[in-house]
C-alpha positions in Angstrom: -17.1 9.9 -1.9 -13.4 8.4 -1.1 -10.9 8.0 -3.8 -9.5 4.7 -1.2 -9.7 1.3 -2.4 -9.7 -1.8 -0.9 -6.7 -4.2 -2.7 -7.0 -7.8 -2.9 -10.5 -7.9 -0.6 -10.8 -11.1 -1.9 -8.5 -12.8 0.5 -10.2 -10.1 3.7 -13.5 -12.2 2.2 -12.0 -15.6 1.6 -9.6 -16.4 4.0 -9.2 -16.4 8.2 -7.1 -15.4 10.6 -5.8 -12.2 9.1 -2.2 -12.0 9.1 0.5 -11.2 7.1 2.0 -14.4 6.3 -1.0 -16.2 5.1 -1.8 -12.9 3.2 1.9 -13.4 1.5 0.8 -17.0 0.7 -2.5 -16.2 -0.7 -0.7 -13.7 -3.5 2.0 -16.1 -3.5 -0.4 -18.9 -4.7 -2.5 -16.6 -6.9 1.0 -15.4 -8.9 1.0 -11.9 -8.2 3.4 -11.5 -5.4 5.0 -7.9 -5.6 8.2 -7.0 -3.7 8.1 -7.6 0.2 8.0 -4.3 1.3 4.6 -3.9 -1.2 2.5 -6.3 -0.1 3.3 -5.8 3.6 2.2 -2.0 2.8 -0.8 -3.3 1.3 -1.3 -5.7 3.7 -1.8 -2.3 6.7 -3.5 -0.4 3.9 -6.2 -3.1 3.7 -6.3 -3.5 7.6 -6.9 0.2 8.1 -9.6 0.2 4.9 -11.8 -2.5 6.9 -10.3 -1.0 10.3 -13.0 2.0 8.5 -15.4 1.4 6.3 -15.9 -2.5 6.7 -18.9 -3.7 8.5 -19.1 -4.8 12.0 -17.7 -7.8 11.9 -15.0 -6.6 9.5 -14.1 -3.8 11.3 -13.5 -5.7 15.0 -10.9 -7.8 13.0 -9.0 -5.7 11.8 -8.5 -3.0 14.3 -7.8 -6.4 15.6 -5.2 -7.5 12.8 -3.7 -3.9 12.8 -2.7 -4.2 16.6 -0.8 -7.7 15.9 0.5 -6.8 12.5 1.9 -3.1 15.0 3.1 -4.7 17.2 4.9 -7.7 15.3 6.2 -5.2 12.8 8.7 -3.7 15.6 9.4 -7.1 17.6 12.9 -8.2 16.5 14.0 -12.0 17.7 17.6 -11.5 19.0 19.1 -13.9 16.4 18.4 -11.8 14.1 20.0 -8.2 15.6 23.2 -7.7 14.2 26.2 -9.0 16.4 28.6 -7.0 18.2 32.2 -7.4 17.5 34.2 -7.7 21.2 37.9 -7.0 18.6 40.0 -5.2 21.6 37.6 -5.9 24.7 39.3 -7.9 27.2 37.0 -9.1 29.8 
């Protein structure tokens, strides 16, 4: 028997579509929002759990949401990138 457990399963039963933002808002509305890093990890682990252990519909949605989450985790808009110093540059 697996000792892996799903955290906050009610979110995944009561909400659609699944997204990190919706998950964070759901947790905040219920007053049990932890820190950002912990919640991002919990969301990802929930998706991984459902992708492997959910019913057919849950597995499909979890895999799709996990792909979206992984892509967005690596995306950083240009305005959030550190600024480049140009001191001493003559052009």
